[in-house]
N, C-alpha and C positions, 0 to 999 in steps of 0.2 A: 452510787456508780457501779455499773455492771463490769465486772473484771472477768466474766466467763469467757474463755477463748471460743471463737466461732468454730462451729464444727466444719470439717472439710467438705467442700462442694462435691456433690456427687458427679463423677465424670460419666458422661454418657458413652454407650457402646458405639463403636464405629460401624460402618455398614458390614464390613467383613466380619467383625466380632458378632454381630447379630445373625449373619448367615451361618457362621460357624456353629454357634449355639444351636440354631435350627437343625443343621445337618447332624451334629453330634447328638442332639436329642432325639432324632429320628432313629439313629443307629441304637442308642441306648433304650428306646422304647421297645424295640424287639428283644433286646437281651433282658430287659427288666420283665417283660411279659413272660418270657421263657422261663425266668427264674421264679415267678410267682405261679405259673400255670400248673406245674406238676403237684405241689402241695395242694393247690385248690382242687385238683382232680383226684385226690387221694382216696376218697370214698369210691368213686367209680372204677379207678384202676385196681384198688384192692379187691373189689368184687368181681370185675371182668376177668381178671388173671387169677384170681383165687390166690392172692398173696398174703403172707403174714406181714405184720408191722416191721419185722427185721428185713425181710426181702424188699419191701418198699423203701425203707430207709436206705438200704444198699444202693438203690437206684440214685436216690438224692446225693448220697455220700460220694459215690464214684464220680458222678458228674462234677461235683465241687472239687474233689481231690484232683481229677484230671485238669481242671481249670487252675488249681494251685501249682501243679507241676509245671504246666505251660507257662504261666506267668513268672515262675522262677527262671525257667530257661530264657524267657524274653528278656529279663533283667540283665542277663549277661551280654546281650547285644543291642538292646533297645536304643541306646545313645549313639549307635554306629551305623544305623539303617535310617533311611528317610521315612518319616512318620506315615505320609499317606499311602505309600506303597504298602507298607507293612499292615496298616489298618484294613485296607481293601482285601488283602490276601486272607487275613484271619476271618474277615466278615463272610467272605465267600465260603470258607469252610463252615462257619456257623449256619449259613443257609442250607448247606448240604445236611448237616445234622438235623435240622428241623424237617427237612423232606424225609429223612430217614425215621424220625419220631412218628410222622404221619402215616408212614407206610409199615411201621413195625407189626409183624403178625405174631410175635411171641415175646416172652421176657427177655431172652438173651439178645434178640435183635434190638429191643428197646434199649438195652444197657449199651450196646454199641453206639446207637444213635445219640444216646445221651453223653457218651464219652466224647463224641464229635463236637457237640455243643459245648461241653465243658472245656475242651482244649482250646477252642476258639474264645470262648467267653472270658477265660482267664486273661487273654491279651487285650480284648477289646476295650474293657473298662479302663485299663491303666493307660492305654494309648489315648483314649478320649480325655481323661483327666490330665495327661501330660500336655495335650494341645491346649487345654484351658489354662494350665499353669503358665505356658509359654506366651499366650496372647492376651491375657488379662492382668492388669496391675492389681496391687494388694487390695485397694479399696474397691475393686470390682469383682474379686473373686467370690466373696459371699453371695452377690447377686447372681454371678454366673452359676455357681453351685445351686442356688435356689431355682433358676430357671431350668437347669438340667433336671431338677426333680419333677418338672411338668410332665415329661413322658411317663414317669412312674405313676403320676396321678391319672393321666389320660389311660394308661394301660389298665389301671383298676377301674376307672369310670366307664370306659367303653370296651377296651379290649378284652379284659377278663370276663365281663358279663356276657359279651358276645361269644367268647370262646366256650364258656360254660353252657350257653344256650345251645351252641352246635353240638357239644358233647352230650347234653341231655336229650336233644331231639334226635341225634344220629347215633354217634359213638365218639368216644373221646378223642380218637385219632383225627377227627374233623377239626378239632381245635388247633392242632398242630399244622394242619394243612393251610388254614387261613393265616396263621402266623408266618408260615414260610413265604406266602405271597407277600405279606407286608415287609418282611425282612429284604426280599429281592428289591422292592421299590426303594427301601432305605439305602441300599448298596448303590444304586444308580444315582440317587440324589447326592450322596457323599462323593461320588466319582466326578460329579459336575461342580460341586460347590467348594470343596476343600482344597486349598493351596498346598503346594509342595512345601515342606519344612526344611530347614537346614539341619545337617547332621552336627550335633553339639560336641561330639567326642572324636578326637583324631583316630583314624584307622590304626595308627601305630601304638596307640595306648594299650596296655594289657587289660583285657576285659575282667580278669580275676581281681586285679587291684581295684578297679572301679566298683566291682560288685561288693567287695569287702568293705569299701570305704563307707557304704550304706550304714554298716553296723558299727562304725567307730565312734559316733556321737551318741550321748545319752538321750537327747531329745528325739532322735529317730528311733532308737530303740523303744522308748516309751510310746511313741506315736504308733509304731507297728503292734505293740502289745495292746494298746488301747482299741485300736480298730479290730483286731482279732477278738477281743472280748465282746465288743458291740455286736459283731455278726453272729457269734456264737449264741448269744442271748436271744436275738430277734429270730434266727432260724429255728432255734430249738422249740420255741413256743409255736411257730407258724407252720412247722413241717406237716402236722396232722390237724391243722386248724379246721378244715371242712369236715373231716370225719368227726372232729370233737363237737362242732356245732350241730351236726345232724344226730350223732348217737347220744351225746350228753345234754345238749341244750334244746332238743326238741324241734330243730328246724327241718324243712324239707329240702331235697335237692334243689328244687325250683327257687328257694329262697336264697341260694348262694350268690346268684347274679346280683340281687339287690344288695346283699351284705357287702360283697366286694366292690359293687359299684359305688355305693354311698361312701365306702372308705377311700375310693378313688377321688370322689368329690373333695373330701377333706384333704387329702394329700395334695390335690391340684390347687386348691384355695390357699392352703397354708405353707407349702414348699417355698414359693417365691417370697411370701411375707417373712418366713424364718430367715431366709438369705439377707433380706433388706435389715431385719432386726439385728442379726448377727453383726453386719457392717456398722449399724448405728449405736447398739447397746453393748456389743461385745460378745464373742462367741461363747465364753464361759457361762454368762447368764442364760442365754438361750439353751445351751446344753443341759445346764443344771435343771431348769424349769421343765424341759422336755423329759428328762430322765425321771423326775418326780411324778409327772403326769403319767407316764408309763407304768410306774410302780403302782400308783393309785388305781389304775385300770385293771392291772393284772390280778390284784388281790381278789375282787368279787368275781372276776371272770373265771378264776381258777377254783375258787372255794365253793361257789355256788353252782347248782345244776338246774336245768329245765328253766332257764331264765326266759325263754321265748324270743320271738323275732324282734320286738322293739327294743328290748334291753341289749340284745347282740348288736343291733344296728348302731346303737349309741356307743357302746363300749368298744366295738371294733374300730369304728371311726376315730374315736379319740386314741386308741392305741396306734393307728396308723399316723396320726398327727405327732404323736410322741416319736415314732421312728423317723418321720420326715425332719422334725426339729434336731434330733441328734445327728442324722446323716448329714444335713447341711452344714451344721456348726462344726462337726468333726471333720467333714471333707475340707471345708475352708481352712481349718487349722492345718490339716495335712498337706495343703498346697504351700504353706509358708515354712514348712519344716525343712525340705531338702535344699541342697546347694545346686545351683544351675548345672554344673558339670556331671552331676549324678542324678538329676531330677527324674528322668525316665526310668533309670534303674531303681531308684527308690520306690516310685509309684508302681512299677512292675512287681517288686517284691511285696509291696503293700497289698496289691491286687491278689497276688498269690496266696498271702497269708489269710486275706478275707475269705477266699475261696476254700482254702483248707479249713478255715474256721466254719464256713457254711456246712461243709462235710461233716466236721466234728459235731456242729450243733444238730444236724439230722440224726447222726448216729447216737448222739446223746439222747435225743427224744426217743429214738427206737429202743434204746436200752432201758430208759426209765418207764415209758409208757407201755402198757399191755392192754389187750382187749379181753373183756369178760365174755361169757357165753352169749350174752345179749348184745354183744358189739360195743358196749360202752368203753369208752377210754379211761383206764384207771391210772392213778398216780399223778395227776396234773397238779395237785397242791405241792408235792415234793419238787417237781419240775419248776413251778413258780418261785419256791424259796431259793433254789439254786440261781434262778435269774435275777433275782433281787440282790443277792450277794454280788453277782457280776456287775449289776448297775453301780453299786457302790464303789467297787475297784475301778471301773472305767472312769467315774467322775473324778475320783482322786488322781489317777493318772492324767486326766485331761488338764487339770490345774497345774500339775507338775510341768507338763509340757509348755503351757503358756509362761510360767515363771522362767523356765530356761530360755525361751525365745526372747524374753524381755531382757534377761541378764546378758545375752550376747549381742544385743543391739549397740 
């Protein structure tokens, strides 16, 4: 006799849920491509502006720190303002920052433009994830987070290779001009598709009390710490990835489009699958296996040099699969952690800390890595060892969060 309980039936998305995922995905496509583009252009920007690794890391760090500060500010009033209005205002500023990046004639103008995209980007992600948390049930969140990963995959598959092609054929600013056009289209799509949301917090409530409430429970503290570690590790390795592939692994600039394009195929194919598997088999299993895959890829990628194009294509694609699996499972878990009354505040703080983590990861890479006289990037094995330690800590935190969630049911 079969005593196994039947698995819960997968509830399909409503029409509005599908349109919401489409619209939010389009918004996040622009933000994701902006996040990936500057590290991918590292070799070109370093050469065209004659920058040191520290100066380039400062561009990445200031962008991320600005995003972190803005997301912290958003957490103070996110539950008191209608979501759609706030999302459209911040995305308009994001478009302005992209236009500024495309027109930047010098280093300091570029920093100003990157600050604008950082300030807006810190708010956009948390607002998008708040809308997902509010409009999808628990057994739908994994699939929703998996589908949201599709824009990241499309960005790598089509957007990033096209941007790199424009940068190689003309100059790197053309990549940002093309991205600005895409972001403007995403803005008008969101304007027409996303519905207005109800304000979840009373205007009479004291926003400082709501903000501090986010830090009162251990599970929320652990979740924030875990996501901080994840972003730090990923950004630290990828901040100088294109320079590393060219100067250490023997690739040409023209090869970068194929490298990141194939990584986009991997993310696009496996992102939704990871979301489905997280709902079906458990977020902890997917997170652990994805972390193990990332560790197994980082070791040869960091210790060996002159691997050539074919090996880099395989290893980099597997690395992005690992990132997709950890992002989907950790993101789905994060949506289950906050209480409804401070959901937007929690996700805003989470987004802020992730942006600060991105800045910290980029700065960490800039501190550890140095360029030799022949432009080779040195100290990648030391950076890899630090990332593996972070992987272990984040996996430990992930299971602590899950245990606390189960104990409070």
